N, C-alpha and C positions, 0 to 999 in steps of 0.2 A: 369675495366680491367687495369692492370698496363702496363708500357711501353713495357715490353717484349712481351705481347700479341699483342700490336699494331704493333710492328716491325715484328713479325712473320707473320702477315697477308701479308706482302709484300716481305718476304724473298724468296718466291717461284717465284719471278719475272723472274728468269732465270732457272727454274727447269730443274725446270725443276728445231651441224653439220647437208639439204634435199638431198635425194638420188634419182637419176633417174636411170632406168635400164641401165646396161652396158653389152655389149655382147663381147664375146671372142671366141677363138677357142678351142674346147674341146680336151683334151689329156688324154690318159689312165695313171693312176697312180697305182702302185702296192703297196700293203700293206703286208709287211713281206713275200714277194715272191709270194703272191697270187694276181692276177689281180682283181681290183675292178672296179666298173662302171666308165665310163668317167665322169670327172668333168670339169666344166668350169673354165678357168683361170680368167674369170671375171663373175660377177653375171648375170645369165639369168633368175632369179626368180624361177628356179626349181632346180638347182644344189645345193647340200648341201656340206658345208666344214667341215673339222675337223681342229680346230685352237688351237695351243698351245700358252699360254700366260704367260709370266713372269711379275711380278708386278701386278698380277690380283687382289690382295687384296688392292691395293692403290685406290686413289680417281678416277682416270681415268679408271683403270683396272676394278673396280667393275661395272661401268656403261657400259664398253665395253662388258663384259660378258653378262650382261642383254640384250644388243643390239644384240649380236650374237645369243642369245637364243630366240629372238622374242619379246622383249619389247621395246617400247610400242607395243600394239597389231597390230598396222598398219604395223609392220614389221613381216611378217609371215615366217621368214627364218629358225628358229630352227636349227641352225648349232650346231655341237658338239664342246665342249670346254674342253681342258685339261689345268688345272691350274697348272703351274709349280711353286713349292713353296719350301722354305726351312723349313717351319713349317706347317705340316699337321693340327695341332690343331687350329692354327689361321685361316687357309683357311676353315676349316670345320665350324668355328664360323661364318665366313662371308658368306659362301655358304652352308647353311644347306641343306641336301639332299631333304627335303620336299618342299623347295622353289626352288631349282635348280636341278631338276631331270636330271640324265644323265651326269652331270659334272664329269669328271675324275680329281681327285686331286693326283698329282704326286710329291713326294719328289725327291730330286736330283738324287738318284740312279735309278729313273724311267724316268728321262728326256729323255734319249736316245730313249727308246721305244715310248714315247709320240711324240717326234719330228718325228721319222720315220713313225709314223702312221698318220701324219698330212699333210694337203694340204698347210698350212700356219703357220707362227710363228709371234707373236707380242711380242716385247721385250720392257717392260716398267719399268724394275727394276732399283732401285737406292735409296740411302739414302737421305732423305729430307735435304735441305740445310738451313732450318729455325732454326738455332741455332748459338751461338757464335763460330767462327772458331778458334779452337786451331790447332796446327800442326797435332795432331792426327785425329781430325775431318776432316780437309782438306784432309788428306791421305785417310780416309775412304769414303769421298764423291766421290773422284776419283776412288778408288779401287772398290767400290760397283758397279759402272756403268761398268767399264772395265772388271771386273771379270765375271759378269754374261753375258755380251755381248760376251766375248771371249769364254766362255763355250758353249753358244748357237751356235755361228758360228762354233766352232770346231765340235760339234755334227752334225751339218748340213753337214759340209764338209766331215766328215768321214762316212756319211751314204751312202749306195749303191745308185747309180744314180737313180734307179727305186723307191727308198724310200725317196728321198729328197723332202722337201716341195718346192712348186713352188715359194713362195714369203716369204720374211722376211721384216716386217715393224718394224723398230727400232726407239725408241724415242731418241731424243737429245734435245737441248734447245736453246732458243734465246740468251743465254749467250755466244754462239759462236761468236757473233758480237762485244763483248765488250760493253762499255757504251758511250753514247753521247747525248747531248741535241739538237744537230743541224743536225746530219746525218740521212738519211733514209736508212734502210737496207733491201735489198731483198736477194734472194738466191744466187745472183752473187757477193754479197759484201764479202770483205776479212774478215778474222777472227781478233778478237781483240788481245790485248796483256796482259790482266789480267788473274787472276787465273782461273776464270770460263771459259774463252775462251780456255785456255789450256786444261781444263777438257773435254770440248766439242770436241776439235780437236782430242784428243786421243780416246775418246768415239766413234766418227764417224770413225776414221781410223780403229778401231777394227772391226766395222760392215762392212767396205768396203773390208775386207779380205774374205768375204763369197764367195763361189763358184760362178763364173761368170754366170753359168746357172740358178742361183736363182735370181729372180727379187728382188732388194733391194730398199725400200723406206725409207728414213730417214726424220722423222718429227721433225722439230725444234719447240718445244712447248713453248708458252708464258704463262702468268698467266691465269689459268683456273678458271672460275667463275661458281659455281654451288651451289645448295641448301644445300647439306649435307656434305660439306667439302671444302678443299681448302682455298683460301684467305678469302672468304666471311664468312665462319664459325667463323673466329676470328674478322672480322671487324663489323659484325652486332651487337653483344652484346655491343661493344664499342660505336656505334652510338646510340643504344637504351638508353644508360646511359648518353647521351649528351656529350660524350667525343671524338667524332670523329673529324678527321681533317687531313690535308695533312702532309706528312712526309718531313722534310727539306723545300726546297723552294716551292714545289708543282709544279714546272715547268718541272720536269723530266717526260719523256714519260713513259706511262704505256701500254705495248703491251699485250693485253688480248684476251681471246676467251671463248665463252660459252661452258660449258661441252658437251652439245649435239652436237655442231659443231665440237669439236675436236674428239669426238667419231665417228661421221659420216665421218669425214675426214680419220681417221684410217681405218674405214670400207671400204670406197671407195678405199683406197690404197690396201686393200686386194683383192678386186674383179675386179678392173679396171687395166688392163695391161699398161695403159698410165701413171700410177702413178709410177714413179721411180726416183731415185736420191733424191736430197734434196728438201723438201717441207716445207715451213714455216707454222706452226700451230698457226696462230694468226688471229684475226678478221681484216677486211680490213680498219677499222677506229680506230687506236690507239688514246689514249687521254692523255692529261697532267694529272698528278696525282691529282692535285687540282680539275680538272673537274670530275674525277672519284669519288672523295670524295663528291663533291657537288651533283652529280647525285644520289649517294647512300643516302645522307642525304635527298634529295627531296623525293625519293621513300619511305623512312622510316618516313618522316615527322619529321626529327631531324636536328639540325644545324650541320655544319661541319666547324667550325671556329677555333678550337683549334689546331694549328700546333705543331708537335714535332720538336724541334730544332736539328740542325746537331750534336751538341756536345753530346746530350742525346743519339742519335742513335749510335754514335761512342763509347760511354761508354758501351752500351749494346752489340753491334755486333762487335766492333773492326774493323778489315779489311773488314768483311762482310757488313759493312754499305755502302760501295761504290755501292753495288747492288741496294740499296734502294734510295740513294741520287742522282744517276746519270741516271739510266734507259737507255732505248733505244727505238727508233721508228722503229718497224719492220712491213713490209707489206707482205701479202701472194701473191706475184706476180705469182708464179707457180700454186697455187690452182686456181686463177682467170683465168689464161691461159687455164687450163684444164677444165674450166667450172663448177667448184665446186660452189654450191649455199649455201651461208651462211644463216641460219635461223635467226641469230642475228648479223647483221653487225654493229649495233649501241649499245653502252653500255647502254644507257637509256632503250631501249627495252629489252635488256638482263636482266637487273636488275629488271624491272617490272615483267617479266615472272618468274624469280626465286623467287621473294619475294611476 
């Protein structure tokens, strides 16, 4: 794998989950003027939700749709899912009807109807940042997040009160905090001063304009580790070819989370009314990048000694190299306070399970 592939594995650093029953108070919700059965604002193991999801075709979104539909089989929820997409053909390839029965695929002209027939909305849309940043790409990175979030919020706010979803779970990223090798960031930490921090501030500010009667949970997501995509999809081939190693000094912090944990955190934010405001979507034990690479090498039985120097990263990513070279140490203080149980609190266990 060339250096571009190696760098891309970490460019999602700032993209940018066990569940116990949660109980809430039922409230009636009407669908297009017709009263439907009372649904729980939080999961009571019997209430079924209809959830509209943007970014459903992405790495996290695909797994979330599976989770909502009852996979793995231990989750017998079988909620209804509306995939809000700009490309029906792409969505149909990822969610074929034979494997995902009952899913509604809605292009933009149908988003209004989908949202008004939903109990909840999850907003995960945004252009990936794993590329060299030109002025045009930087503009699209920001616009893609704010444009979709603004559209979703506007459709919610303009819905009749009886048809508004009860909750909006909207993604943001740990890029909000900026980068540091020494600071520890939790949900109370101030925003950084770099480009990605600016993107996240505007992204979150757009979500905060949602109607105050709609519960809002903003999940600041770190680097997501899973089997079929994300950072590991690009890192594993590199290590198997004995070319793995830390980027830059290796001392920068790597704030990660297992795919199952971020999906379960989003799910819990949907069903548990205690989840509101900003919640960090990272594992409780961030690691130095060198340790992450060493653990991955150990699990794969491959060395991880060949570092990529700073100047090579800057040659490939330009300004975007700061994301990789500096990193940040982010902890999930709010999730721990709420009692969320991480299936994979340690990166070694996460990697063993994935691989």
